[in-house]
C-alpha positions in Angstrom: 48.3 -166.8 3.0 50.0 -170.6 2.5 49.2 -172.6 -0.7 48.8 -176.2 -0.1 47.7 -177.5 -3.5 49.8 -178.2 -6.7 48.2 -175.6 -8.5 49.3 -172.5 -7.2 49.0 -169.6 -9.8 47.2 -166.5 -8.6 46.0 -166.9 -5.4 43.2 -164.7 -4.0 44.0 -161.8 -2.5 43.3 -162.0 1.2 39.5 -160.7 2.0 38.5 -162.1 -1.5 37.3 -165.1 -0.4 36.0 -167.7 -2.8 37.6 -166.8 -6.5 36.7 -168.6 -9.6 39.7 -170.2 -11.5 39.5 -170.2 -15.5 40.7 -173.0 -17.9 39.6 -175.4 -15.7 40.0 -178.5 -15.0 43.3 -178.0 -13.2 44.0 -181.6 -12.4 44.1 -184.6 -14.9 40.8 -186.5 -13.8 42.9 -189.9 -14.6 45.8 -188.9 -12.3 42.9 -188.3 -9.4 41.7 -191.3 -10.1 44.7 -193.4 -10.1 45.8 -191.1 -6.5 42.1 -192.3 -5.1 42.6 -195.6 -5.6 45.8 -195.8 -3.0 45.8 -196.1 0.3 45.7 -193.2 2.7 45.6 -190.9 -0.2 42.4 -189.1 0.4 42.3 -186.8 3.0 39.4 -184.6 4.3 40.6 -181.2 4.4 38.1 -179.1 5.9 35.6 -179.8 8.9 32.8 -179.4 6.8 34.0 -182.1 4.5 34.6 -184.5 7.4 31.4 -183.7 8.7 29.7 -184.3 5.2 31.8 -187.9 4.7 30.6 -188.8 7.8 26.9 -188.2 7.2 27.0 -189.5 3.4 29.4 -192.1 3.4 29.5 -193.5 6.9 33.2 -192.1 7.3 34.1 -194.4 4.8 36.8 -192.6 2.5 36.7 -195.9 0.5 33.2 -194.9 -0.5 34.4 -191.6 -1.2 37.4 -192.9 -3.8 35.0 -195.0 -5.0 32.8 -191.9 -6.1 35.7 -190.2 -7.6 36.3 -193.2 -9.6 33.1 -193.0 -11.3 33.6 -189.3 -12.4 33.9 -188.3 -15.6 35.2 -185.3 -17.6 31.4 -184.6 -18.2 30.8 -184.2 -14.9 33.3 -181.2 -14.3 31.4 -178.0 -13.1 34.4 -175.7 -12.3 37.2 -174.9 -10.5 38.1 -172.4 -7.4 40.1 -171.5 -4.6 38.9 -172.6 -1.6 40.0 -171.8 2.2 39.9 -174.6 4.8 39.3 -172.1 7.7 42.9 -172.2 9.1 44.6 -170.1 6.3 45.3 -172.4 4.2 44.4 -172.7 0.4 43.8 -175.0 -2.1 42.9 -174.4 -6.1 40.1 -177.0 -6.4 37.8 -178.6 -9.4 34.2 -179.3 -8.6 32.4 -182.3 -10.4 29.0 -183.1 -9.7 27.7 -186.8 -10.7 24.5 -188.9 -10.3 25.0 -192.1 -9.1 22.8 -195.4 -8.5 22.1 -196.6 -5.1 20.0 -198.3 -2.8 17.9 -196.6 -0.4 18.6 -197.7 3.3 15.0 -197.5 4.5 13.2 -198.9 1.9 15.6 -200.9 -0.1 14.7 -199.3 -3.2 16.6 -198.0 -6.0 17.3 -194.0 -6.2 19.6 -191.5 -7.9 21.5 -189.7 -5.7 23.6 -186.2 -6.9 26.5 -185.9 -5.6 29.0 -183.0 -5.3 32.6 -183.4 -5.1 35.4 -180.8 -4.9 39.2 -182.0 -4.6 42.5 -180.9 -5.4 46.1 -182.0 -5.4 48.3 -181.6 -2.6 51.6 -179.3 -3.2 53.6 -182.6 -3.2 51.1 -184.4 -5.8 50.5 -187.4 -3.4 47.6 -186.8 -1.7 44.3 -185.5 -3.0 42.6 -183.3 -0.7 38.9 -183.7 -0.5 37.3 -180.0 0.1 33.6 -180.9 -0.2 31.8 -184.3 -1.0 28.1 -184.2 -0.3 24.6 -184.9 -1.6 
């Protein structure tokens, strides 16, 4: 097992799958938001995340960064260990946020509920986006 996140205490045993982590959030939200503003600091870490970012954000990581900037501590859901499908694990914080947008088809305002899950890389220099969808 390889842990790629900065937080690395008590990773799950082989075969356990996702395991919740108590006493989160694991990462200071302001720090994650600062990283999200910097160029090339966001990385879609799973194939599903890459597909969702393509679908919901037109493959625009700057929009994902703006979503992270809109997060508040009250939006925090929980923390859990996530695997990327290639044997690497990251301890992640999950958030849910409601955002006002304009529907492309109608031009009308709509509220979108987005779910975003991320970790800070072991080096502390990248935000690993594990999940990002509506």
